[in-house]
N, C-alpha and C positions, 0 to 999 in steps of 0.2 A: 504493499499499499504506499508506504513512505517513499520508496524508490519511484513508483509510478507517478506520484504527484510531483516529486522534485524534477524528474525528467520531463514531465509535461510542461514545466515552466511556470508554475504558480508563483505569485509575487512573493509570498512568505509562508513559512510552515513552522509551527511550534510543536515540539515533541514534549508531551507531558506524561511523565512516568515516575513513580516513586519507588518502583521495585528495583531489586538488584539483579545483576546479570547472573544467570545460572547456566548449567550445562544445557538444559532444554532451550534456553534463550538463544544460545549459539547455533543450535541445530535448526531452530525455526526461522531464523533470518540471518542474512550475511552482513548487515550493517554493524553488528556487534562482534568485535574481535574475540577470538578464543582466549586471549590473554587478559580479558577485561572482567573475568569472573570476580564477583564481589563488589564491583563498581555499580553506580547508578546506571540503569539501562538507557535513559534518555541521553545522559552526558556521554556514555560510552559509544552511542550511535552517531553523535554529532559530527565527528571528523569525516567519517565515510559518507555520511549523508550530504554534507556540504560539498564534498569533492565531486559528487555526481553532477552538480550544476551550480557553479559559482555565482550565477545570476539570481539564484533564489536565496532569500534570507532565511536561514534555518536557525532556530533557537531551541535550546534544551531547558526544560523546567523540571527539576527533581521533586516538585511538590506533590502532595496528594490531591487528586481531583475532588475528593469528598470535602476538602477544606477550602476549595475555591469559592469565592463569592459570586453572585450572579453577574456582576460587572465583568468578571474575567471572560466569560463566554460571549458577551456582547461585543467584543472587539473583533470578532471573526466573521467572515462571510459564510463559512461552513465549519461545522464541528463534527469530528469523527470519534466515536466512542467504541473502543475495543476492550474486551475483557472486563467489562463493568457489570455491576449488579442491575437487576431489573428496576429497583427503586431509583437508582441514580440515573439510569437512561431515561426513565419516564420524567423525572424532574427536569433534566437538561432539555429534553425534547419539548416539553410544555413551555419552558422558558424561551427557548429559541423560536418556537412557533409564534409566540406573541410579538417577536421582534423581527420576523421575516428572515431568520437565519436558517440555512439549510442544515439538516441533521442526518447523520449516517451512523448506523450501529452495525457491529459485526463481531464475529468470534469464530474460533475453530475448536472443535472438540473431537480429537481423534480423526475418524473418517468423515466427520460431519462438519459443515460450516454454513453460516448464514450471513445475510446482509439485509438490513432494513433501511429505507430512506424516507424522509419526510421533507418534501420540497415546498410545503405550504398548501393552503386551500386553492391557490391559483398560481401555477407555474407556467410561464410562457417560454416557448422554445421554437426553433425553426427546424424544419426537416427538408432535406434535399430530395426532390422527387423528379422523375423523368418528365421532360416537357411534353405537353400535349399539343400537337400542331393541328390547327383547324384548317380545312381546305378552303380555297377561295369560294365565295358565295356564288359566283357565276360559273362554277365548274360544270362542264357538260360530259364528264367522263363516266356517268352512271352512278347508281346509289352507293357502291363500295367506295368510290373515290371521294364521296361527300362525307364519309365517316371520319371523325377525329382519330388521329393516329399518334402513337408515342414515338418520339424521336430519341433513340438511345444515345445520340451524340450530344444532346442538350439537356440540361437540368434547370429546375427552378426551385427557389426557396419558398416553402409554405409555412406560414405562421400558425402555430397551434397552442392550445392551452389545455392543461390537465390539472386534476386536483389530487391531493394526498390527505390521508387521515393521520392522526397522531399515533405514536406507538401505544399509548394507553388504549385507544380505541381499537387498534389492531389486535391487542392481546386480550381484550375484554369482550370478545364476541359472545353473544348469548346463543349458545348452541341448542337451546330449547325453542327458539323462534323458528317459524316455518321457513323463512328465508335462509337461515343458517343450515337448517336440516337439508334443504334442497341442494346446498353447495357442499355438503360434507364429503360426498364421493369425489369431488374435484379438489378437495383440500389435501395437500401432501401430508403424509404422516410426520414429516420433519417439523411441521408447525407445532404439533403436539409434543414432539421430542424437545423442541425449544423450550416449551413451558416447563418440562421436567428438569432440564439443565439449569434454567434460570431459578427455579425453586431450590435446586441443590446448592447453587451459589449463595442464595439468600440464607439457607439454613446453616451451611458450613463455612461461609465466607471464603470459599475457594472452589475450584473446579475439581472434578473427579481425578484422583491421583493414583497412578499405577502402583505406588508404594503402599497404598491402602486398598488394593483391589478387592479383597474379600469383603471388607467392611463397606466400601463405597458401592460395590455391586448390589449388596443387600439394601442399602439406603436408596439407590436409584430405583430399584424394583418397588419399594414401598412408596416413594414419591410418585412414581408412575401411576400406581393405584389411586393414591390420594388426589392427584391432579385431574385424572380422567373422571373420577367420581364427582369432584367439585364442578367439573364442566358438564356433568350429566351425560357422560359418554362411557361406552363399554371399555373395560381394560383390555379387551382383545384387539382394540384399535392399534395398540403399540405392543408387539410381542417382545419377549425377553431377549431376542437376538441383538437389540440395539445396545445392550449393556456392555458387551465385549468390545465395541467399536467406538466408544466415546471418551477414551482415556488419552491424555497427553495431547501434543500438537504435532501434526505431520506436516513437514515442509511442503510437499506437493499440494496438499489441501490449502495450506496458507498461501501458496502461490496463486492458486485459482481464485480463492475468495478475495485475496488482496488485490488481484488483477481486476476482478469485477468491481470491487468497491472503489478502487482508484479511478477506473474508467467512468463510473457513475458520478464521482465527484467532479471530474473534469467536464463531463457533459452538462452537469447541472450548472456549474459556474460559467461555462461558455454559452449556455442556453442553446446548444446544438444537439440535434437528434433526440429521439424519444427516450425518456428515462424509464428505468425499471419501476414498476408501480405495484407494490412497494416492498415486497419480500423477495429475496433470492435465496434458495436453499440449494446446498450442494452435498451430494452423497458420493464419496469416492468409491464405494463398493459398486455403484451403478455407473459411475463415470459421467454423470450428467447433472445439470442444474435445473431447478424448477422455479418459475416466477409465479407469485401469487399475490392477490390484492384483497385487502380487507378494509372496508370503509365505504363512505358514500360514493355512489356512482355518478 
């Protein structure tokens, strides 16, 4: 994500991270040198990040995001939240939504990854479309010649507008409503897995840890049952297979999710091309991503 944004040439980028470099950090991304274990992750990433594009102002902040006042977030055009708790993401998303600041959330859990974006109730962008050429009005070459045709050598820019819901709205879908029930079959199971993983983070203050695999596996199973029951859904919706695949961070999954997240930030800031609206889920076991939308049409 950081690499993609810096190489894209954004004006400035602030890395906020209070955690220390661990062995897992070095495996998950290349900006942190292997010799930097024990150092602050944001500060350890600064040199390599800045070297990617000297034209971009890169700053490192070793503070805790939970301690940042509202004014801290209001200085940015876009805020990206990774590895954060549900409550924190909802708080920042609601704050930024009120001030027309774009919000992106994402994380990786083993083979799974996701991205969420909220570009506000009215996001304007332009989309490049093939130009439609209308024939002359006085053409006498028959009905086929009078039909409008697409010229593959010419394009035109079309202005469009779309709307986004908040993260809170996206996570608090009433699955007992008729509208939600009708869309349940089209909803990726990864959406409900996200609920489980966010609840795990809330309860334990961390993500599932391979060092605590037996304990965490049992807790994930229990949280799965509790979450689906609270949503008035069957526990069969998410079988036990997910448990073995949501531990640690896998660099290939980080690359895919980070690439999509970085691409969406650039598209949103440049207001070019249709954005994802508003979830993107990735499952490395299947090798594919799914886009889904929750909110007002």
